[in-house]
C-alpha positions as CSV (number, residue, x, y, z in Angstrom):
1,M,29.1,-77.7,3.2
2,S,28.1,-81.2,2.4
3,D,26.4,-82.0,-0.9
4,E,24.7,-85.0,1.4
5,P,21.6,-83.8,2.8
6,L,21.3,-84.4,6.6
7,T,17.5,-85.1,6.1
8,E,14.8,-86.1,3.6
9,D,12.4,-83.6,4.7
10,T,12.6,-80.9,2.3
11,M,11.6,-78.0,4.5
12,I,14.1,-79.0,7.2
13,A,16.7,-79.0,4.3
14,A,15.8,-75.7,3.2
15,L,15.9,-74.3,6.7
16,L,19.4,-75.8,7.2
17,R,20.8,-74.1,4.1
18,E,19.3,-70.8,5.1
19,R,20.7,-71.0,8.8
20,E,24.2,-72.0,7.4
21,G,23.9,-68.5,5.2
22,L,22.7,-66.5,7.9
23,A,25.4,-67.8,10.4
24,Q,28.2,-67.1,8.0
25,R,26.6,-63.3,7.6
26,G,26.4,-63.0,11.5
27,L,22.6,-62.4,11.7
28,D,22.3,-64.2,15.0
29,E,18.7,-62.9,15.6
30,R,17.4,-64.6,12.4
31,V,19.6,-67.7,13.0
32,A,17.7,-67.9,16.3
33,Q,14.3,-67.6,14.5
34,V,15.4,-70.5,12.0
35,D,16.5,-72.8,14.9
36,E,12.9,-72.1,16.3
37,Q,11.2,-73.3,13.2
38,L,13.6,-76.2,13.1
39,K,12.8,-77.4,16.6
40,L,8.6,-76.9,15.7
41,R,9.5,-79.3,13.0
42,G,11.0,-81.9,15.3
43,Y,14.9,-81.6,14.0
44,K,17.4,-82.4,16.5
45,P,20.9,-81.0,15.6
46,P,23.9,-83.6,15.5
47,A,25.9,-84.2,18.7
48,R,28.5,-81.4,19.4
49,G,32.1,-82.4,20.8
50,K,33.6,-82.1,24.1
51,S,33.9,-78.4,23.5
52,G,30.3,-77.8,23.1
53,Q,30.5,-76.4,19.6
54,Q,30.7,-78.0,16.2
55,K,34.1,-77.5,14.5
56,P,33.4,-75.6,11.4
57,A,34.2,-77.1,8.0
58,A,37.3,-75.4,6.5
59,T,37.0,-73.7,3.2
60,S,38.8,-74.7,0.0
61,G,40.8,-71.5,0.7
62,E,41.9,-72.6,4.2
63,Q,42.8,-76.0,2.9
64,A,44.9,-74.5,0.3
65,Q,46.8,-72.5,2.7
66,G,47.0,-75.0,5.3
67,D,48.6,-77.9,3.5
68,G,51.5,-76.2,1.9
69,K,51.2,-77.8,-1.6
70,P,50.7,-75.6,-4.9
71,Q,47.3,-75.4,-5.7
72,G,45.9,-75.1,-9.4
73,R,47.5,-75.0,-12.7
74,Q,51.5,-75.3,-12.5
75,Q,51.7,-74.6,-16.2
76,P,50.0,-72.1,-18.7
77,A,47.2,-73.8,-20.7
78,A,47.7,-74.9,-24.0
79,D,46.4,-72.3,-26.6
80,Q,43.5,-73.9,-28.2
81,T,42.2,-71.2,-30.3
């Protein structure tokens, strides 16, 4: 999820955050209810690609596995005590 809001309307921004969390947990019925509230407030979702679905953003874990480069600290931290 991007830190940059898609809207300046705080209620729509809150509903979008709620929707994302519900979608990740697979609560499709609740997602539909949030979508209804977004529609009532005049929110229009961004355009979708040719397949009709938005491409989900990769999580940091997926990025780490996909690029083949080592992630994180390569040597133990210096003892600072």
